C-alpha positions as CSV (number, residue, x, y, z in Angstrom):
1,M,-0.1,0.0,-0.1
2,R,2.9,2.6,1.0
3,F,4.4,1.7,-2.5
4,L,1.2,2.7,-4.6
5,L,0.9,5.8,-2.4
6,Y,4.7,6.8,-3.0
7,A,4.0,6.0,-6.7
8,N,1.0,8.4,-7.2
9,L,3.0,11.1,-5.3
10,I,5.8,10.8,-7.9
11,A,3.3,10.7,-10.9
12,I,1.8,13.8,-9.4
13,V,4.9,15.8,-9.0
14,L,6.0,15.0,-12.5
15,L,2.4,15.9,-14.0
16,A,2.7,19.3,-12.1
17,G,6.3,20.0,-13.6
18,S,5.0,19.3,-17.3
19,L,2.0,21.6,-16.7
20,A,4.1,24.1,-15.4
21,R,6.6,24.1,-18.3
22,L,3.6,23.9,-20.7
23,Y,2.4,27.2,-19.2
24,E,5.7,29.2,-19.7
25,G,5.5,28.0,-23.3
26,E,8.3,25.2,-23.4
27,P,7.5,22.1,-25.3
28,L,6.7,19.1,-23.1
29,P,9.6,16.5,-23.2
30,W,7.9,13.9,-25.3
31,R,7.0,16.7,-28.0
32,E,10.3,18.2,-28.4
33,A,11.6,15.7,-31.0
34,A,8.3,16.6,-32.8
35,A,8.9,20.2,-32.7
36,V,12.1,20.2,-34.6
37,P,11.5,21.4,-38.1
38,V,11.9,19.3,-41.0
39,P,13.2,20.9,-44.2
40,A,10.6,20.7,-47.0
41,A,11.6,19.3,-50.2
42,P,12.6,22.0,-52.9
43,L,9.8,22.5,-55.6
44,P,10.8,22.5,-59.1
45,E,12.6,25.5,-60.6
46,E,9.5,26.4,-62.5
47,E,7.1,26.2,-59.7
48,A,9.5,28.0,-57.2
49,A,7.6,30.9,-55.5
50,I,8.7,34.3,-56.9
51,P,9.5,36.8,-54.5
52,V,7.0,39.8,-54.5
53,E,7.6,43.0,-52.5
54,P,4.8,43.3,-50.5
55,S,4.6,47.4,-50.9
56,S,4.8,47.1,-54.5
57,P,2.1,46.0,-57.0
58,L,2.7,42.5,-59.0
59,A,4.6,42.9,-62.1
60,V,2.7,41.2,-65.0
61,E,5.3,38.6,-65.5
62,Q,5.0,37.7,-61.6
63,I,1.1,37.6,-62.2
64,V,1.4,35.2,-65.1
65,A,3.9,33.2,-63.2
66,L,1.6,32.6,-60.3
67,H,-1.4,32.0,-62.9
68,L,-3.3,35.0,-61.6
69,P,-5.6,36.7,-63.8
70,L,-4.3,39.9,-65.5
71,P,-5.9,43.0,-64.4
72,N,-8.2,45.1,-66.8
73,P,-6.3,47.7,-68.6
74,V,-7.6,51.2,-67.6
75,R,-9.4,52.3,-70.7
76,L,-9.3,56.0,-71.9
77,P,-12.4,57.4,-73.4
78,P,-11.8,57.4,-77.5
79,E,-11.0,60.7,-79.0
80,P,-13.8,62.1,-81.1
81,A,-13.1,61.9,-84.8
82,P,-11.8,65.0,-86.0
83,V,-14.7,67.1,-87.8
84,A,-13.8,68.4,-91.3
85,E,-14.1,72.2,-91.5
86,P,-16.3,73.2,-94.2
87,E,-14.6,74.8,-97.1
88,A,-14.7,78.7,-96.8
89,K,-16.7,80.0,-99.8
90,P,-15.0,82.5,-102.0
91,S,-16.1,86.0,-100.9
92,R,-18.5,87.4,-103.6
93,E,-17.4,90.7,-105.2
94,I,-20.1,93.0,-105.5
95,V,-20.6,95.7,-108.1
96,I,-22.3,98.8,-106.8
97,L,-23.7,101.0,-109.8
98,T,-24.1,104.8,-109.1
99,E,-24.5,107.8,-111.2
100,G,-21.7,110.1,-110.5
101,A,-23.8,113.2,-111.3
102,Y,-26.1,114.2,-108.3
103,P,-24.1,116.0,-105.9
104,P,-23.9,115.6,-102.6
105,F,-25.1,112.2,-103.1
106,N,-22.9,111.0,-105.8
107,Y,-20.3,112.9,-107.9
108,R,-16.7,113.0,-109.0
109,D,-14.4,115.0,-106.9
110,E,-11.5,117.0,-107.9
111,S,-9.3,113.9,-108.7
112,G,-12.0,112.2,-110.6
113,A,-12.7,109.8,-107.8
114,L,-16.4,108.8,-107.1
115,A,-17.5,110.4,-103.9
116,G,-20.6,111.7,-102.0
117,F,-23.3,110.4,-99.6
118,D,-24.2,107.4,-101.6
119,V,-21.0,106.2,-102.5
120,E,-19.6,106.7,-98.9
121,L,-22.5,104.7,-97.5
122,A,-22.2,102.1,-100.0
123,Q,-18.6,101.4,-98.7
124,A,-19.7,101.5,-95.2
125,L,-22.3,98.8,-96.1
126,C,-19.8,96.8,-97.9
127,S,-17.5,96.6,-95.0
128,R,-20.2,95.9,-92.8
129,V,-21.3,92.8,-94.4
130,R,-17.5,92.0,-94.9
131,T,-17.8,91.9,-99.0
132,K,-15.3,93.4,-101.5
133,C,-17.4,96.1,-103.2
134,G,-16.4,97.9,-106.7
135,I,-18.4,100.9,-107.4
136,V,-19.0,101.7,-111.1
137,A,-20.7,105.1,-112.5
138,K,-23.4,104.8,-115.3
139,P,-25.6,107.4,-116.6
140,W,-29.0,107.6,-114.9
141,D,-30.9,106.2,-117.5
142,D,-28.5,103.1,-117.7
143,L,-28.3,102.1,-114.0
144,V,-31.6,99.9,-114.1
145,P,-30.8,98.3,-117.6
146,S,-27.2,97.8,-116.7
147,L,-28.5,95.9,-113.3
148,R,-30.9,93.8,-115.3
149,Q,-28.4,92.6,-117.7
150,G,-26.1,91.6,-114.6
151,E,-23.5,94.3,-115.2
152,G,-23.8,95.3,-111.4
153,D,-25.2,93.5,-108.4
154,A,-27.0,96.7,-106.7
155,V,-27.8,100.5,-107.6
156,I,-27.2,102.9,-104.6
157,A,-28.0,106.3,-106.6
158,S,-30.7,108.2,-104.6
159,M,-33.2,105.9,-106.6
160,L,-36.8,106.8,-105.0
161,I,-39.0,104.1,-103.9
162,P,-41.8,103.7,-106.4
163,A,-45.0,105.2,-105.1
164,P,-48.6,105.8,-106.8
165,G,-48.6,108.7,-109.1
166,R,-44.5,108.9,-109.2
167,D,-42.5,107.3,-111.7
168,S,-39.2,105.6,-110.7
169,P,-36.7,103.5,-112.6
170,A,-37.0,101.2,-109.7
171,S,-40.7,100.3,-110.9
172,G,-41.5,97.0,-112.8
173,G,-40.7,93.2,-112.2
174,G,-37.7,91.6,-111.5
175,L,-36.4,94.0,-109.2
176,I,-36.4,94.2,-105.3
177,L,-35.8,96.9,-103.0
178,S,-34.2,97.6,-99.6
179,E,-35.5,99.3,-96.8
180,R,-35.1,102.9,-97.3
181,Y,-31.5,104.2,-96.7
182,Y,-32.5,107.8,-96.4
183,S,-36.1,109.9,-96.4
184,T,-37.2,112.9,-98.5
185,P,-39.6,114.9,-96.1
186,G,-40.5,118.5,-96.7
187,R,-39.6,121.5,-94.4
188,F,-39.7,125.1,-93.9
189,A,-36.5,127.3,-93.6
190,A,-36.2,130.8,-92.2
191,R,-33.9,133.7,-91.9
192,R,-31.7,133.2,-88.8
193,N,-32.7,136.5,-87.1
194,A,-36.3,136.1,-87.7
195,V,-39.0,134.1,-85.5
196,P,-40.7,131.7,-87.4
197,P,-44.4,131.5,-87.0
198,A,-45.9,128.1,-85.8
199,A,-46.4,125.9,-88.8
200,T,-50.3,126.0,-88.8
201,P,-52.9,126.9,-91.2
202,A,-53.7,130.1,-88.9
203,A,-50.4,131.2,-88.2
204,L,-49.4,131.0,-91.8
205,A,-52.3,132.9,-93.0
206,G,-51.1,135.7,-95.1
207,R,-47.5,134.9,-94.7
208,R,-45.3,134.6,-97.7
209,I,-44.2,131.1,-98.7
210,A,-41.5,130.7,-101.3
211,V,-41.5,127.6,-103.4
212,Q,-40.2,126.0,-106.5
213,A,-42.5,126.2,-109.3
214,G,-44.0,122.8,-110.4
215,S,-42.8,120.9,-107.4
216,I,-44.6,118.8,-105.0
217,H,-44.0,121.3,-102.2
218,Q,-45.8,123.9,-104.1
219,A,-48.9,121.7,-104.3
220,Y,-48.6,120.6,-100.7
221,A,-48.0,124.1,-99.7
222,L,-51.5,125.3,-101.5
223,M,-53.2,122.2,-100.1
224,R,-52.1,122.6,-96.2
225,F,-51.7,126.4,-95.9
226,P,-54.5,127.9,-98.2
227,N,-54.5,131.2,-96.7
228,A,-50.7,131.7,-96.9
229,A,-49.3,133.7,-99.8
230,V,-47.5,130.9,-101.9
231,D,-44.9,132.6,-104.2
232,A,-43.7,130.2,-107.0
233,F,-40.1,130.8,-108.4
234,P,-38.5,129.2,-111.4
235,S,-35.9,127.3,-109.7
236,L,-35.1,126.2,-106.1
237,G,-32.0,128.6,-106.4
238,E,-34.3,131.6,-106.9
239,A,-36.6,130.5,-104.3
240,Q,-33.8,130.3,-101.8
241,Q,-32.7,134.0,-102.7
242,A,-35.9,135.3,-102.0
243,L,-35.8,134.3,-98.4
244,A,-32.3,135.2,-98.1
245,E,-33.2,138.9,-99.4
246,G,-36.1,139.2,-97.2
247,K,-38.8,138.8,-100.2
248,A,-40.5,135.7,-98.5
249,D,-40.9,135.2,-94.9
250,L,-40.5,131.3,-95.0
251,L,-39.1,128.8,-97.9
252,F,-40.5,125.3,-98.1
253,A,-38.7,122.8,-100.0
254,D,-36.9,119.3,-99.7
255,R,-35.4,118.8,-96.2
256,N,-32.3,117.4,-97.4
257,A,-31.5,120.0,-100.0
258,L,-32.3,122.9,-97.1
259,L,-29.8,121.0,-94.6
260,R,-27.2,121.4,-97.4
261,W,-28.1,124.9,-98.4
262,S,-28.0,126.3,-94.8
263,A,-24.4,124.8,-94.2
264,S,-22.9,126.2,-97.2
265,P,-21.8,130.0,-97.2
266,E,-24.4,130.9,-99.7
267,G,-26.9,129.7,-97.2
268,G,-25.7,131.0,-93.9
269,C,-28.6,133.4,-93.7
270,C,-31.0,130.9,-93.1
271,R,-31.9,127.7,-91.2
272,P,-34.4,124.9,-91.3
273,V,-37.2,125.3,-88.8
274,G,-40.3,123.4,-87.8
275,P,-41.1,119.6,-88.1
276,D,-40.6,117.5,-91.0
277,Y,-43.6,116.8,-93.1
278,G,-43.1,113.0,-94.3
279,D,-46.5,112.3,-95.6
280,A,-45.6,109.5,-98.0
281,A,-48.4,110.1,-100.4
282,W,-46.8,113.6,-101.1
283,F,-43.2,113.1,-100.6
284,G,-42.6,109.4,-100.9
285,E,-40.7,106.9,-98.6
286,G,-37.4,108.0,-99.5
287,A,-34.6,106.3,-101.5
288,A,-33.7,102.5,-101.6
289,I,-31.0,100.3,-102.7
290,V,-32.2,98.6,-105.9
291,L,-31.2,95.0,-106.6
292,R,-32.3,91.9,-108.9
293,A,-35.0,89.2,-107.9
294,G,-33.3,86.4,-106.5
295,D,-30.8,88.5,-104.5
296,E,-33.1,88.6,-101.5
297,E,-30.0,87.4,-99.1
298,L,-27.9,90.2,-100.4
299,R,-30.9,92.6,-99.6
300,D,-31.5,91.4,-96.3
301,R,-27.7,91.6,-95.3
302,F,-27.8,95.3,-96.6
303,N,-31.0,96.0,-94.4
304,E,-29.3,94.4,-91.5
305,A,-25.9,96.3,-91.9
306,L,-27.9,99.7,-92.6
307,Q,-29.5,99.3,-89.1
308,E,-26.1,98.7,-87.3
309,L,-24.8,101.8,-88.9
310,V,-27.6,103.9,-87.6
311,A,-27.4,102.3,-84.3
312,D,-23.7,102.8,-83.9
313,G,-23.5,106.4,-84.9
314,T,-21.7,105.8,-88.3
315,Y,-24.6,106.6,-90.2
316,A,-25.0,110.0,-88.6
317,R,-20.9,110.5,-89.3
318,I,-21.4,110.1,-92.7
319,S,-24.5,112.3,-93.2
320,A,-23.0,115.1,-91.2
321,R,-20.2,115.3,-93.9
322,Y,-22.7,116.5,-96.7
323,F,-25.5,117.7,-94.5
324,S,-25.9,119.5,-91.4
325,A,-27.8,116.7,-89.7
326,S,-28.9,113.1,-90.3
327,I,-31.0,112.6,-93.2
328,Y,-32.3,109.1,-92.2
């Protein structure tokens, strides 16, 4: 019995020591031999692991060696196909026809070059529509026939817009007109040192009004101011002289002619007064550019350019060189 007791005590001591060694992390005596690492058999050369830096991405060769799927390449959006620029149409050279014998609208200067309001406005219009223009002078009676025959593309020669009872070369088929580029109303003029009466039938009763005989201004004055003394003179120049010499209280004539005259040394005595009389039935709608039917695009471009010239003051500056105010 004592032997069994001593044997159990020895077993308990040995077991306690083994548990203590296991708690401290040391292998058990009977496990130390099994814990010795056994070197693994070398892999075939082609299957050997390829060292890879853990901080850098796998190279393509490494991925292939490890039989891993290749990553998808980053695809950039396709570049748009180049768009072919439309070929620029050759600039059309426009031929402008004018008369060259109607100052201050169109005439030849001392050097023989064409000048005047019509000519300068035509040049400004062509510049605004970015078109090269040539200006050619023709006799008045040849302007429209030349246009019809294709010798020019437009007539800018103070050609009046046709109106009932008033003949104009711009009448007839096959022609189109721009908007008016200047107006032609009637107006009064008086001496600078005189106080003109109000332009009413009552105020002008008994007043002497000088007019050109046979003109539309004579007819209008007789109709509008029946109680005035309307004196008709053979020419506009003689009617102007009558006003300058005090033989008339007022002169009634074309506004543009009065603006031109009053700005000259000969007309320094007098000035335009009162409102414009622009009744189209009497004084027409003004002057327009004449073109051939079928050239509506060019007509519209001229109309748009004209409005731009008026809006930015170019028109007024051109007008001031030939008249004392705008004639638009």
